[in-house]
N, C-alpha and C positions, 0 to 999 in steps of 0.2 A: 283312896289314893289313886291318882291318875296313872295310866300306863307308862308314861315317860318317867315318872318318879320311881316306879317299880323297877324299870329297866336300869335307870341310873343307879339305884341302890344296889342292884345285883352286880352291875359292872364296875362299881367303884373300886373294890379290892383288886380286880383284874387290871384296871387301868394303872394302878400303882405299881404292880409287878411289871407290866409292859414298859412303863416309863423308866423304871429302874434298869431293865435290860437294855432299853434303847440308849440310856445315858452311858452305860458301860461299853456299848459297842457302836457308838455314834460314828466314829471314824470309819469303821468297816462298812457300815450301812451307807454312808455317803460315797465311799469308794465303789461299792456295788451299784449304786444308782448311776454314778458317772460311767462305769464300765458298761452297764446295760444300755444307757442312752447312746453311747458311742457305737455299740453293736447294732442297735436299731437304726441309727443314722447311717451307718455304713451299708446295712442291708437295703435301706430305702434310697441309697445313693444321694443323700442330702435333700431329697424332695420335701421332707417334712421337718427339716432342722429347727425351724422356729417353734413348731409345736412340741417337738421333743425337748428342746431347751426349756420351754414354758412348763411342760409337765414335770421335768426334772426339778426345776425351781420350786414348783408347788409341792412336790414330794419332800424336798429338803425343808421347806417351810413347815410342813406338817410334822416332820421329824423334830424340828426345833420347838414347835409348840408342845409336842409330846414330851420331849426331854426337859423342857423348861416350863412345865405346866403351871408353876406358881407365877409366871410373868404375865399371863393373860387370863382373862375371865372366861369361864365356860359359858356364861350367859350371852356373850357376844358371838358365839359360834367359833371361838378361837381366833378371831381377828384382832389385830392391833390397831390402835387409832393413830399411831405415829407415821404410818405410811411406809414402814420398813418391816422386813421379816424379823423373826425373833433372833436373839443373839446366837452366834455360832454358825449362822448360815452364810454370812459375809456378803449378802446381797441386799439391795434395796428395791422396793417396788417402783415401777415407772410412775412418773407424775400422772395424775388423773384430773379430768375436768370435773366440774360440779356434778355432772350426771353420773360419774363413776367409771367412765370408759377411759382407757389409756390414750394419751396424746399420740397422734400418728408420728410426730417428729421425735418421740422418745427413742433412744437407742435400744436395740434388743438386749435382753439380759444375757450376761456371760456367766459361765460356771468356773 
């Protein structure tokens, strides 16, 4: 048995527990992410706002994948093929060109 299969087998039960806790406290976690991003943005005086927003969006997307683990396949690395983030995050991904990079004219994501 390969190393990754062993690790996945051992972490399987833990993922279920974490997913359950994340589902129960999803609102609090999202609020904490928003509060932390606002604090960091204020500390950096808006210099890294776009990166902070991007990171917050990615963290919320990861939370969505964790809490709705049945909606995505673990074989794809947790990504969706529809171009949107998982349900509950309220955000969509910016349009991408065939190379996979965001279009420069796409508006920045909002929280």
